[in-house]
Residue, then its C-alpha position, 0 to 999 in steps of 0.5 A: x499499499x503506497x503511503x505518502x508522508x508529508x512532514x512539517x509544521x505549516x500544514x496550511x501551506x501544503x492544504x492550499x497547494x492541494x486545493x489549487x492543484x485539484x482545481x487548476x484545470x481539466x481532466x488532463x491535469x495531474x498531481x505528480x510525486x517523483x515518477x508517479x502521477x494521479x488524475x484529478x478525480x484521484x486528487x480530489x480524493x486525496x485532498x479530502x483524505x488529506x483534510x481528514x488526516x490533518x485534522x487527526x494530526x492536529x488533534x493528536x499532535x503528530x508530526x506527519x500525515x500519511x495518505x493511502x492512495x490505493x486504500x480499498x475499503x472492502x478489501x484487506x491490504x497491508x497495515x489493515x486490521x482484521x477481526x476474524x475466526x481462525x482455526x488451525x489443525x495439523x495433517x492428522x486433524x488435531x487442533x492446535x489453535x483456535x480463536x474459539x475457546x469452545x474448540x480449545x476445551x474439547x477433549x475429543x478434538x484437542x491435544x492440549x499439550x500441543x497447543x502452541x499458544x497460552x492464549x488459544x481460544x482468545x480473539x486475536x485481531x491481526x494486522x495484515x503483514x505483521x507478526x501473528x501467533x500463527x506463521x503465515x496467517x497475516x499473509x493469507x488474509x490479504x485480499x479477503x473481505x469481511x464475510x469471506x471464508x478461506x481454507x488453506x494448507x501451508x507447507x511446513x517451510x511457510x508454517x513452523x519450518x522444516x526439520x533442521x538436523x543441526x538443531x538437535x544437540x547431543x549433551x553429556x549426562x555428567x558434567x565435571x567441574x574442577x575443584x580448583x581453577x586459575x585464570x586470568x582476570x580478563x577471562x574471569x570478567x568475561x566468564x563471570x561478568x564482574x571484576x574478581x575480588x577475594x572472598x567473593x562468590x559468583x554464580x556459574x552453575x546452579x550445582x557448584x559455588x565458585x569463590x575467589x580465593x586469591x588474586x596474584x600477578x593478574x591471575x585469579x584462583x577460584x575454588x568450587x565447592x559443592x554438597x556431596x550427594x545433593x539432589x536438585x529437582x528441575x523441570x527437566x529432571x533431577x541432578x545428583x552432585x558428587x564431590x571428590x578430591x579433584x572434581x565436582x560431578x553433576x549427573x543429569x537424569x533428564x525426562x524425555x518430553x520436558x523443556x530444556x534451555x541451551x543458551x538462549x534457545x529452548x528445545x525438547x529432550x528427545x532421547x536419554x541414553x547411558x551417557x548422553x541425552x539429545x535436545x531437539x531445538x526445532x519447533x515442536x510442529x516443525x516439518x508439519x503442514x498446517x491448515x488454516x480455516x479463516x473467516x473474516x468478521x470485520x475490517x478496520x483500514x489502516x487510515x482509520x487505525x491511525x485515528x485510534x489513539x489512547x486518551x491517557x490519564x495521569x491521575x489515579x483517582x481520576x481514572x479509577x473514578x472514570x472506570x467506575x462511572x463508565x463501567x469499564x476496565x482500567x489499565x494502569x501503566x507504572x513506569x519510570x522516566x529513566x527506564x529504557x523498556x518503560x519508554x519502549x512499552x509507551x512509545x511502541x507497544x501501546x501505540x501499536x494498532x493491536x493495542x490502540x484498537x482497543x482504545x475505547x474498551x478501557x480507561x487508560x492510565x500512565x503514572x511515573x511510579x518512580x516519582x509517585x512512590x505510593x502506587x508503587x508500594x500499593x501494587x508491590x511493584x518490583x520492576x519497570x514497567x508494570x501494567x495493572x489491569x483492573x475491573x470497574x470496581x478496582x479489582x486486579x484481574x491481570x498483572x504484567x511485569x516487565x516489557x510486553x510486545x504488542x502481540x502479547x499485550x493485545x492478546x492479553x487485553x482481549x482475554x481480559x475483555x473476554x473473561x469480564x464479558x457477562x455470561 
């Protein structure tokens, strides 16, 4: 979709130019922009769209105007938001995701442990072309119209990817640590993320404790300690620690099918042998085609989405009073002005179409709780930012600690509305 971006404070000048161009001759005249041109009729349409966009820019204080010249009001185009029903099946007809909560609770058709998202059963307005829970979903809705239905099967490459053998890792069941270790100060900092200091204990591995015993000539002497025979329980199994004069050994007893993290990647334990176990870092549905069953209910064009902005309140009492009087749930964003993740949440996630689409369904408050400490204490806030969602009588119904991307945040708020809907 072509977007024309005009920036600058003096909108009247450009508006006057647009009016003159629209009325400056017969059908042969056109408005040109670089190598493209539009007819007089199209110019008139541009002018009216521009007028609406300018008014919205004045209202919101935005510094740019977007004009969608080829916007089709009846068809989903890139950047539009679609409200839809969606159901996703594997090739064995197992339902792995649906916007219908009834589908996701039927034991005869759904294998719950294979559901790919904790918010399955929650409506998910989809922005065409943007990331969604189901790969390919936002692409497949392009060109569809409200009321239209579609069934399409995606090959593994377009769904959750092909199975890649290099993502299957073979790991030892026994990890061995020396009782003592000498390394340079530079290597110590790289490994432990801090400067060495005699007597300091550092976090290295959950089953042993390294402690700095001496620092001499730029070399750091570290001693590892552990409790012989201690057993640690973990989600992926158990670990037994054995200590002798020279080594500390951690022996894993992993459970097949359990989640195991390697670095920043999460996989599933696929096999356990006498000396090694394997972790499959492929997506659990990699290599499987999936079928999407789609039905479009409503369409919100990108130009209209730009007018949907959150009306923020910065007073907690005022916000809760409005929540009660208007019978709407409230969203309270507790942030800190110095916090990068707070700024990212407010400037990106909360301005995303998947969230701002819900602007009239909630009362919205954002308060710097680093300055107003009373709210920080009231809600036992431990991290910035924190989002508190309350019903109209002030009960907390959802709490989100830390930054959330717009996909997660939008689905969470949709779930709140669904849960609060009268039965």
